C-alpha angles and dihedrals in degrees: 000000000000091000093049091049091048092051090046089053095046098038116207104005146142126268088247090058090055092046089053093047094049095036091224125111089207089072090087089058091047090051090056090053092048091051091052089050093049096244091113130034123211146183125191096291110014140053130200137173121261110252093239092054093043090059092046093049091048089055094051101029118129119236113288119274106228093215092052091049090049092050092046089050091054091049091050092046091055088049089054093247091134103165093050090047093051090049091053093049088052091046089053089046087232097152094170093058091043092051093044091051093048092048091049091051099038099088098044091044092049091051091048091051 
């Protein structure tokens, strides 16, 4: 269940992203089991949660853990999924990370228009 929740939080991601978020190398093994059971879908590089399971997990999910949201935000930021990362920083109420990310991105975004 932890792997499914992590993938639901990250969206489409790599197994290494999930390992980093959960802080447990066994997460890659758990992902393989979840793929076999149809909870997760995967291609060669990425894994994502099946839509039916995503809805079910959202219904039963425990309140967000701020640290997990912060870590997921950092993973997504490094993967250049900026809007999702900013949303997770806000969800975690981690205003320092949110501000730092916005300041880091301000110049390149301004130049890009």
